[in-house]
N, C-alpha and C positions, 0 to 999 in steps of 0.2 A: 375578556373572560377567567378572571381569576382557576385557579386549580381548587376542587372542592375539597376542605377539611375531612382529611381522613387517619385514622391514627396508624401506629406505624405497622401494627397486627395486618392490618388492609393489604399493606404493601410485601410483609413477608407471605399472606395467603397469595396472593398476586405472583410471587414468584415460584408458590408452589405448582401454581397452575401454568406457569410459564415451562417448569423444567416436564409437568406430567402432560400438557397436552401440545404444547409449541416446539419443545430444545429439538427434536429430531426432525420437524417437518424441512421439506426441503425450500423453505420460505426464510425459515430461522436456522438452519444446521449450520451455516459459518455468518452469521451476522457479523461476528466480531471483525471478520477481514473486510467486512462492509466498510469503503470508507465513506458512507454517508454516515454513519455512527461514531462519534467522537471521544464518548465518554459512557462506564458503563457506572454499574451497581457490584461492588463485588461484595460478597456475603457467605458464609460458610462454604469458604474455596469455589465456587462458582462466581462466574460477569453473567448481569442482567442487561437486557436495553432500556435505560432511563425512563424514557417517555413511553416505552410499549407497559411497562411493570405499573409506573404512573395510573395508565390508559385503563389497563385492564382493574386495578385498585379502585379508581373514582368512575367507571363508564364514563368515563370523556373524552369524545375523541380527540388522536395526537394532535389532528392539525389546529385543535385550539389552545392547544401552549406550548411554547417552547421550552426548548433545551438547556438553553445559558445557566449560569452560575447569579445571575440577578435575584433579586429578592421576587419572591411569585414564580418563578422557572422549576421546569422538572428538578435539574440536579438540585438547586438551594432546598426546594419543597423535600427531597427525597433526604438531603445532608442535615435538616434541621428535625429529620423524627429518629435518626441517630445512624443513619446507613453511610459507609464509605463508597466514595465517590471515586472513580478515577480513570486517567486517562487512557485513553485505548492505543497502543503501540502502532504504529503507521509506518508502513513497507511502501515503497515503490510501485507505481501500477507496471507490471511487465513490457517490458520494451516489444515496441511492435513494430514491423517487418519493415517502413519507411524508416524510423532513428534507426534500425540494425543497419541498413542500405549506406545511410548518411557514415555511421560508424564505418563498416568495414570499406568504406570507399576513404576515409581517412588512414585508415592500418595500411589499407594497398599504397597512399599517399607515400607515407613513411616509411616505408619496404618495411615493414614489419618491424619498424624498432620505434616505437615510440615512448616518448620521453613525458614524463607526472606533469612539468613545465612548462610543458611546449605551448605557445600560445594558441596553436591548433586545436588543442584539447581543449582549453580556455573556451574558445570560440565556436564550436560546436557544442558543448556545453551550456553556453547564454544563447544559440540558436534552439536549441531541443526544449529550454528553460522557453522562451518566446513561445515557441510551437506552441508547447503543453498551457500556456495562461493561454494563449487564445484559444487553444480544443476546451480548458477547463479542466483538466486534470493534471495542471502542475500547480497544487496548493499548501504546496512543502516547499522550503528552504533546500531539502535536500534531494529535491527533483534533478536528475540528471545532473549532480552536482563535476565540477570538477575530478573529482575521487571516483566519482560509479561511471564517467565517459571511461575514465581511464580502464580502469578492471572491466569494464565491459569489452574496450576495444584490448586488452589484454587478453580476453574468453579465445581471439581469435587463432591464437598462436598456437592453439593445440588442431588446428589444422593444417597451419603453415608449414607444408614438406621442407622447404629451408631448416626452419626453425627445429622442427622435429628429427629428420636427419640425420641433423647435426647431435640427436641422441639427447636432446632436451626436449622437456614437456609444457603447453602450453598451462593456462590456471585448468582443473578438471571441473573444473566449477560453471556452467552456465545455459541459458535457455536452451530448451527444446528446438526452439528455432534456429537459433543458431546452428546446431547440426542436422535438422532436418525441413528439408522445404523449401528452402531456400537458395539452395546452390551452394552454400558459401564452401564447400571442400572443391567444388569444381571452380570456381574465380581462385582460388589457394590452388592448385593444381597447374594454374596456367602462371602464379607468380617467375620470374627468372631465374 
């Protein structure tokens, strides 16, 4: 079903209602970080979920139309009315426990001396990508790429007593799961 024809003013009105009634609600407060939203309307320094605004402006349920860029889709519909459509930046999902265990295992097997060009790091990257695709969370080419896997493994150095007792520091930024709850500090304390 085509999206009903409405003027640009109806979209502006919907954006005003979104700001007033929805933007601070729990369902919409962090909508830009939700991977389900790929595009946004950018207007007056704010971003808006395209399909939600079109739905509010037309009273058509979001399930009745596509958000894509083809003629008749929401992005094209909004752009032809003079509004800017932008692609939202994508971040990879937080590393989960099983991924961290595999990464720590590799760090320990490499004696805390990983090399970015290591075939082991490349193989772990490929394994994590296969698992991510199977689970439906690896939608980007950047998902657990070699650089990301290497950086995650380098995060373990901050807990490695062999490394820190030599007066060196590991990467200071890492996930809280690495420091809490997974016993990485205890695993590192057992390093020879």
